[in-house]
C-alpha positions as CSV (number, residue, x, y, z in Angstrom):
1,M,-7.2,16.8,5.2
2,I,-4.6,14.1,5.3
3,D,-1.7,14.7,7.7
4,K,1.2,12.9,5.9
5,D,3.6,13.4,8.8
6,R,1.4,11.5,11.1
7,G,1.0,8.7,8.5
8,E,-2.7,9.2,8.1
9,H,-2.4,8.2,4.4
10,L,-1.2,4.7,5.4
11,P,-4.1,2.2,5.6
12,N,-3.1,0.6,8.9
13,R,-3.2,4.0,10.6
14,R,-6.8,4.6,9.5
15,P,-10.0,3.5,11.4
16,D,-11.3,1.5,8.4
17,R,-7.8,0.2,7.5
18,Q,-8.4,1.3,3.9
19,P,-6.3,3.7,1.8
20,P,-7.7,7.2,1.4
21,H,-9.0,8.3,-2.0
22,P,-5.9,9.3,-4.1
23,S,-7.3,12.9,-4.3
24,W,-5.3,13.6,-1.1
25,L,-2.3,13.8,-3.4
26,P,-1.3,17.2,-4.9
27,R,-2.5,18.2,-8.4
28,Q,0.0,17.5,-11.2
29,R,1.7,20.6,-12.4
30,R,4.0,19.2,-15.1
31,G,3.2,16.3,-17.5
32,T,0.3,14.0,-17.2
33,T,-0.7,11.5,-14.5
34,P,-3.8,9.4,-13.9
35,Q,-6.5,11.8,-12.8
36,M,-3.8,14.6,-12.8
37,I,-2.6,13.8,-9.2
38,G,0.6,12.3,-7.9
39,R,3.4,12.5,-5.4
40,Y,5.8,14.1,-7.9
41,P,3.7,17.1,-9.2
42,D,6.7,18.7,-11.0
43,F,8.1,15.6,-12.7
44,D,7.5,14.6,-16.3
45,V,9.3,11.6,-17.6
46,L,8.8,12.7,-21.2
47,E,11.2,15.5,-20.7
48,T,13.9,12.9,-20.9
49,V,12.7,11.4,-24.1
50,D,15.8,12.6,-26.0
51,T,18.0,10.5,-23.8
52,W,16.3,7.3,-25.0
53,D,17.6,5.3,-28.0
54,A,15.4,5.2,-31.1
55,A,13.9,1.7,-30.5
56,T,12.9,2.6,-26.8
57,K,11.5,5.9,-27.9
58,E,9.3,4.2,-30.5
59,V,8.0,1.6,-28.0
60,V,7.3,4.0,-25.2
61,L,5.7,6.8,-27.2
62,A,3.4,4.3,-28.9
63,R,1.8,3.8,-25.5
64,L,0.5,7.4,-25.7
65,D,-1.4,6.8,-28.8
66,E,-5.2,7.0,-28.6
67,P,-6.4,3.5,-27.9
68,G,-8.6,1.8,-30.5
69,P,-11.7,-0.3,-29.9
70,L,-11.4,-3.6,-28.0
71,R,-10.7,-6.6,-30.1
72,F,-10.8,-9.5,-27.6
73,F,-13.6,-8.7,-25.2
74,T,-17.2,-8.5,-26.3
75,D,-19.5,-5.4,-26.0
76,D,-21.2,-7.2,-23.1
77,E,-17.9,-7.9,-21.3
78,E,-16.4,-4.4,-21.8
79,P,-18.2,-2.5,-19.0
80,T,-17.2,-5.2,-16.4
81,L,-13.6,-5.2,-17.6
82,R,-13.4,-1.4,-17.4
83,A,-15.0,-1.4,-13.9
84,L,-12.5,-4.0,-12.7
85,C,-9.5,-2.3,-14.1
86,D,-10.5,1.1,-12.8
87,A,-11.3,-0.1,-9.3
88,C,-8.0,-2.0,-9.1
89,T,-5.9,1.0,-10.2
90,A,-8.0,3.6,-8.3
91,Q,-8.9,5.4,-11.5
92,D,-12.3,7.1,-11.3
93,R,-11.9,10.0,-13.7
94,E,-9.9,11.1,-16.7
95,P,-7.1,11.1,-17.7
96,R,-6.9,7.4,-17.2
97,V,-4.1,5.0,-18.2
98,P,-5.8,2.8,-20.8
99,V,-5.5,-0.4,-18.8
100,A,-8.5,-2.2,-20.3
101,E,-7.3,-1.6,-23.8
102,T,-3.8,-2.8,-23.0
103,V,-5.1,-6.0,-21.4
104,D,-7.4,-6.5,-24.4
105,A,-4.7,-6.0,-27.0
106,K,-2.4,-8.6,-25.3
107,L,-5.1,-11.2,-25.1
108,A,-6.2,-10.5,-28.7
109,D,-2.6,-10.9,-29.9
110,G,-1.9,-14.0,-27.8
111,Q,0.8,-12.2,-25.8
112,L,0.4,-14.3,-22.7
113,D,2.6,-14.9,-19.7
114,G,4.4,-17.9,-21.1
115,F,3.1,-20.3,-18.5
116,Q,-0.3,-21.6,-17.3
117,Y,-1.3,-22.9,-13.9
118,A,-2.1,-26.7,-14.1
119,D,-5.4,-26.1,-12.4
120,M,-6.4,-23.1,-14.5
121,P,-7.8,-22.7,-18.0
122,D,-6.0,-20.7,-20.7
123,D,-5.7,-17.0,-19.5
124,R,-8.1,-15.9,-22.2
125,D,-10.8,-18.2,-20.9
126,A,-10.0,-17.3,-17.3
127,W,-10.6,-13.7,-18.0
128,R,-14.0,-14.3,-19.6
129,L,-14.9,-16.5,-16.6
130,V,-13.8,-13.8,-14.1
131,L,-15.9,-11.1,-15.8
132,A,-18.9,-13.4,-15.9
133,G,-18.4,-14.3,-12.2
134,L,-18.2,-10.6,-11.2
135,D,-21.6,-9.9,-12.8
136,E,-23.0,-13.0,-11.0
137,S,-21.7,-11.9,-7.7
138,A,-23.1,-8.4,-8.1
139,R,-26.6,-9.8,-8.9
140,E,-26.4,-12.2,-6.0
141,R,-26.1,-9.1,-3.8
142,G,-29.3,-7.7,-5.3
143,A,-27.3,-5.2,-7.4
144,S,-27.1,-4.5,-11.0
145,P,-24.3,-5.9,-13.2
146,F,-20.9,-5.4,-11.7
147,A,-20.2,-2.2,-13.7
148,E,-23.3,-0.5,-12.4
149,T,-22.9,-1.4,-8.7
150,D,-22.1,1.2,-6.0
151,D,-18.4,1.5,-5.0
152,D,-18.8,-0.3,-1.7
153,T,-20.4,-3.3,-3.3
154,R,-17.8,-3.4,-6.1
155,H,-14.9,-3.2,-3.7
156,E,-16.4,-5.8,-1.5
157,I,-16.6,-8.2,-4.4
158,I,-13.1,-7.4,-5.5
159,D,-11.8,-8.0,-1.9
160,E,-13.5,-11.4,-1.8
161,L,-11.9,-12.2,-5.2
162,S,-8.5,-11.2,-3.9
163,Q,-9.0,-13.5,-0.8
164,G,-10.2,-16.4,-3.0
165,T,-13.5,-16.7,-1.1
166,L,-15.9,-16.2,-4.0
167,S,-17.8,-19.4,-4.8
168,G,-20.8,-20.8,-6.6
169,G,-21.8,-20.5,-10.3
170,T,-19.0,-19.5,-12.6
171,W,-16.5,-19.3,-9.7
172,D,-16.7,-23.1,-9.2
173,R,-15.0,-23.4,-12.6
174,L,-11.9,-21.6,-11.5
175,N,-9.3,-21.6,-8.8
176,V,-10.3,-18.2,-7.6
177,S,-7.0,-17.3,-6.0
178,R,-5.1,-18.1,-9.1
179,A,-7.7,-16.2,-11.2
180,W,-7.0,-13.1,-9.1
181,S,-3.3,-13.5,-9.8
182,V,-3.8,-13.9,-13.5
183,C,-5.9,-10.7,-13.7
184,M,-3.7,-8.6,-11.4
185,R,-0.5,-9.5,-13.3
186,A,-2.1,-8.2,-16.5
187,I,-3.7,-5.1,-14.9
188,L,-0.6,-4.0,-13.0
189,S,1.7,-4.7,-16.0
190,A,-0.6,-2.5,-18.2
191,F,-0.8,0.3,-15.7
192,Y,2.9,0.5,-14.8
193,S,4.1,0.2,-18.3
194,H,2.6,3.6,-19.2
195,P,4.5,6.9,-18.9
196,W,1.6,8.6,-17.0
197,A,2.0,6.0,-14.2
198,W,5.8,6.7,-14.3
199,N,5.0,10.3,-13.6
200,E,2.8,9.4,-10.7
201,I,5.5,7.4,-8.9
202,G,8.5,9.5,-10.1
203,F,10.0,6.8,-12.1
204,G,12.8,8.1,-14.4
205,G,12.0,5.8,-17.3
206,P,14.4,3.8,-19.5
207,A,18.0,4.2,-18.3
208,Y,19.6,3.0,-21.6
209,P,21.8,4.5,-22.9
210,R,21.7,7.4,-20.4
211,G,22.6,5.3,-17.3
212,F,22.7,6.6,-13.8
213,M,25.0,9.2,-12.2
214,R,24.1,8.7,-8.5
215,R,24.4,5.0,-8.2
216,G,24.9,3.9,-4.7
217,T,24.5,7.4,-3.3
218,L,21.7,7.4,-0.8
219,G,19.6,10.5,-0.4
220,S,20.6,12.1,-3.7
221,R,18.6,12.5,-6.9
222,E,19.5,12.2,-10.5
223,P,19.5,15.5,-12.4
224,F,16.3,14.7,-14.1
225,E,14.5,13.8,-10.8
226,T,12.4,16.1,-8.8
227,P,11.5,16.1,-5.0
228,G,8.2,14.5,-4.0
229,A,5.3,16.4,-2.4
230,S,6.1,14.5,0.9
231,S,9.6,14.0,2.2
232,E,8.8,10.9,4.3
233,D,10.0,7.5,3.2
234,A,7.0,5.3,3.7
235,A,9.1,2.1,3.7
236,R,11.5,3.5,6.3
237,V,8.6,4.7,8.5
238,V,7.0,1.2,8.5
239,Q,10.4,-0.4,9.3
240,Q,11.0,2.0,12.2
241,R,7.5,1.7,13.7
242,P,6.3,-1.8,12.7
243,Q,4.0,-2.0,15.7
244,E,1.9,0.9,14.4
245,F,1.5,-0.4,10.9
246,G,1.0,-4.1,11.6
């Protein structure tokens, strides 16, 4: 059992310096969140849908549509893509935010970031190289393809990718640190653009044309907001006791 008041859910307070499995959070009671857990179990951003203008409503609600088949990535690449997206967003069971499908759709439609690192290939090529590299790294560890490895091996490979320390084979064709940045921008953008993720973090959704009533008033909530399952402010705790959280 995680003791939130003692900060046991914060990585630097834990013996392995890793975050606990998100299942320590309460079950969602209203609306939908990834895996039906979250810090705001009684919050559902979709209850405010009538405060959005028509264009916003159309865009946001379309994200709830059942995703179609992938159009950019191949059948061989799909398992590795899903394994990477799930691991990076800590989604290991349904309901899941369809991160893989959102990344795929943007690449298929050519909706890129609008810039490209001078020492990196086109983002579409970078993604294919990253997925190939993940499978190679898994096999080098005597495991199956990346999607079939155990959680520890998968997280170890992802950690090395994030540190830019993977090398050899396909990785030598990339600036690995930049490759991590390319992938994570796409993954996080896909995840946090979805209303289910908004429910998980208590985000109130589009503010236009509704606006805010409590602007500049600390410690107060908007009428549509609900209290979290924990009253502690993680950012404030870290600021007050920096020596404990490193």
